[in-house]
C-alpha positions as CSV (number, residue, x, y, z in Angstrom):
1,X,4.5,8.4,5.3
2,X,3.4,10.7,8.2
3,X,1.0,13.0,6.4
4,X,-0.8,9.4,4.3
5,X,-3.1,6.3,5.1
6,X,-2.4,3.2,2.4
7,X,-4.7,0.7,2.2
8,X,-5.2,-2.5,-0.3
9,X,-7.5,-3.5,-2.2
10,X,-8.8,-6.9,-3.9
11,X,-7.5,-5.9,-7.5
12,X,-4.0,-5.6,-6.2
13,X,-3.8,-2.0,-5.8
14,X,-2.3,0.3,-3.1
15,X,-3.8,3.9,-2.3
16,X,-2.0,6.7,-1.0
17,X,-5.0,9.0,1.1
18,X,-4.1,12.3,2.3
19,X,-5.1,11.9,6.2
20,X,-5.7,15.9,6.0
21,X,-8.9,15.5,3.8
22,X,-9.1,11.9,2.5
23,X,-8.6,12.7,-1.0
24,X,-6.9,10.2,-3.7
25,X,-2.8,11.5,-3.7
26,X,-1.8,8.0,-5.5
27,X,-1.9,4.6,-6.6
28,X,0.5,1.7,-7.4
29,X,-0.6,-1.7,-8.8
30,X,1.1,-4.6,-7.1
31,X,1.3,-7.6,-8.8
32,X,-2.4,-7.5,-9.7
33,X,-3.5,-10.4,-7.2
34,X,-5.8,-9.2,-3.9
35,X,-3.9,-8.1,-1.1
36,X,-3.8,-10.6,1.4
37,X,-3.4,-8.1,4.7
38,X,-3.1,-4.1,5.7
39,X,0.4,-2.9,4.5
40,X,3.1,-2.4,7.1
41,X,5.9,-0.2,7.5
42,X,9.7,-1.5,8.8
43,X,12.4,1.3,8.6
44,X,10.7,3.6,6.2
45,X,9.9,0.4,3.6
46,X,6.4,-0.4,3.3
47,X,5.6,-4.1,2.9
48,X,2.8,-5.9,1.2
49,X,1.7,-9.3,0.6
50,X,-0.8,-10.5,-1.9
51,X,-2.8,-13.8,-2.0
52,X,-0.1,-15.7,-3.7
53,X,2.3,-15.2,-1.1
54,X,4.1,-12.2,-3.7
55,X,6.1,-9.6,-1.1
56,X,6.3,-6.2,-2.5
57,X,8.3,-3.2,-0.7
58,X,8.1,0.1,-1.3
59,X,10.8,2.9,0.0
60,X,9.1,5.9,1.8
61,X,10.5,9.5,1.3
């Protein structure tokens, strides 16, 4: 959460990037469809929606 940026791509993946050096720290497939908008964090939960309207949630630790 605090030490990473999270970005989505057109292939349906979320990518975690380290803020201190820009290196990839992780990747998660989210339904296999392009992501519609930037991820949003609410109360420690990362929310992301794909182009088909499916919503995925990830609890941040």
